[in-house]
N, C-alpha and C positions, 0 to 999 in steps of 0.2 A: 597435435593439434588439441588436445584435453589439458595441454599446460590452463596458470590460472582458473585452477574451480575455487569454492570458498567453499567452508559445510558450515550454518550458522545452529549452533546452537548451546543452551549450555548444560545435555550433557554430554560429557566425555561416554563416555556409553554409550549412546547417540550414534557421535559423532563418527566411534570407531565404527560402528557401524554398516554405516553411510557408507566414509572412505574402503570401506570393505568390498561392498558394491560396488565403487564405479571401473571401469575397466584398465588391465596392469601394465599398461601404457603411461594414466594421471599420472603429472610430477608436476609440482609445486601447488600442491593442497596443503589449504589452506580452511584453522578452524577457530570462525568467531566464537566468543563465549557470553558477547555484551554486544551492547547498539555502535559504541562509542570503538569499543573495539573493531566492531565492521569500518563503521564507517571510514578511522585510521585507515584503514585499510583497503580497503575502495581508493583511497584518494594517490597511495603511488605511484603506478598504476598501482591498482590491484582485482582481482582475478572477475572476470566478465562472467563468467557462469556462475551463481553461489545456490546453494539445494541449501533452505529458508526454513527450521522447522514453524511448524504455522501458530506453535505456541515462543516463541523464541523470544527469550529477551519482555515477555508482554508483548512485544510491539510484532507480534508479528501475524497482524490480521492486515486488512485487506488498505486499509489508509495506509502502514508503514511503506506498502507495499509498492500505492501509487505513489507519493515520497520517492521513497528510494526510482524507479523508476525511469520520475520524468527528472528526475536532480541527474543522473545519468543514462544518459538513452538508450548506452549499445548496451548496460550489462544486460542479463539476462537472469532471473531469477527461479525458480524451480522449488516452489511450494508439498515441503514432506510431513504429513502425519504417522502418528504411529497407534491410529481410531482408526474408528474404516469414518466412512467419505460421505456427507449427504451433495447429493450433487450442484445442491441450493448453493448449501454454502462454497463447493469447492466453484459454484461462479463467477462467488461474490471477487473470489482473488482470480480469474482471470479473468473477471471485470479490469477489476483496477491494474491490468497486464505486468501476472505470473505470466513465465510463461508452457508449465508446464505443473498439475495441482497430483499427488501421487500417497497412495496409502501402501507404508511398509512391513501392514500387515490383509493385507487382499490377496496374497496371491507368493508365489511359492519364486528361494530366489537365485532359481536361477532365470526368472520374469522378470526377476526384481534389476538385475544386473541388465538383461534387454533394453528393458525398459532406459534404465537411465543412460547406456547408451549409445541407447535412438535418442534423448535428449540433447546431450555434447556433440550429437553430428545435426542438430538443426530437425528433429524431429520434436514438435511439442506430445505430453502424453492430456489430456482430460479425462477421469474416472466415467465410466459413464450413464449419458440422462445428465451432461453439461450443453453438447451444445442445447437439446433440446428447449432445457432453460433458458438457456442465453436468447433463442432464437423467439421464445415466448414474450406474445410483443403487451405482457401486463408484468417481465421479468422488469427495477426498477430501473433505471440508468444508474448505472452507479455511482452515488454518493461523493466521488473528490471532484467532480465536471464540472464546475461551475462556469454563466457565463463573464463575462467580461463588464456588464450589467453589474450583477451581483456581484461581483469580486471586488468594483470598488462599493458596493456599500457597506460588506465586508469590513472594509477597510475600515473606511468613516466611522462603523458604529464599535467594532474595536476600541477605535482611538476616543471614544464619548462621545460621540454623536448621537441626536436623539434624531427617534422620525424626520420631525422637522427639520429640521438643520442638514440634515444629512439629505434633505426633498432640496429647500431651497441652493447646499452646495454644489449637486447636481441639472437642480431645472424643473421638475418635476414632481407632480401636482402625491402628498403624503400615505394616500391610499393607497400611491403606486409603489414608493419607498414601502409601506409595509404589506403590499403581497410578493416583492423581494427579498424583504425578509424569513414569512415563510415558508419560502422556497427554500429559501440556503439554507435555516433548521431544520429541516427532512433530510438537509444533505451531507452536512456536518455530524445529528447525529442527536443534538438536542436544542433546548430552546432558550441556558441559560450563556452569562458573559461565560464563561468558563471554554464553555463545549465548541465555543465562535473563538473565540484566543484559541485554542489548541489546534484547532481548524486551521488559521489564519497561519498564525508558525508553522504547523507542521507541512504546509502548499505553501507557502515562499508568497504569500498577497501581505507579508506585513512583515519588519522586522523587532526583534524587541526595543534600536536603536530608532522608530520612528513611534512608537508608542509613545506615548507625554499622560499628562497626568488627566483631567478632569472626569468627568463623572459617566461613570460606562452604563451601557445599554439604557440611553432614559427611554424612555415609550413618548412621555407628552409635545 
């Protein structure tokens, strides 16, 4: 039942460490050392369970998890780290779609083996305190979640539309567009064109083929 397991990390040493923690009957274990290698592996079809280091290829972030799990709804991703875990940091990965989040240094080998075996059997694992963070009314909604209207505004913005132009296209007031854009900037983690473009491309809101010339992000 443990076929189709992937390990995503740029460190051969850490890859072997995780592999050795897998159940003895695990088969078809693949190691991915970079983003392109992982994406190619998932197309085959590849593993349905990936153990990903939280700093994988510089992309092991909650944004990358959000994109992967929505690109392939059948994919389960368990994020791991060799550092200590802060509940709020782990909660962001869980909110983004991670199946589990664990540290390789906060317990003994036997417990780690049992934990990984449980994850493979469908029992998610989260560090202590994560549930409380997720239930806290002050915990921000994962920034990857955008409304349909916000997605429209992102699409027109990265194609060079000004606030007034977007308002005309959507039949709404410029002030409404500006309010939506302020919300979008908070979700994409920046108020610059580059941050908005990376966000739109990674979420599939717009493709490279759709991008025109235009003046980018004019506010007039």
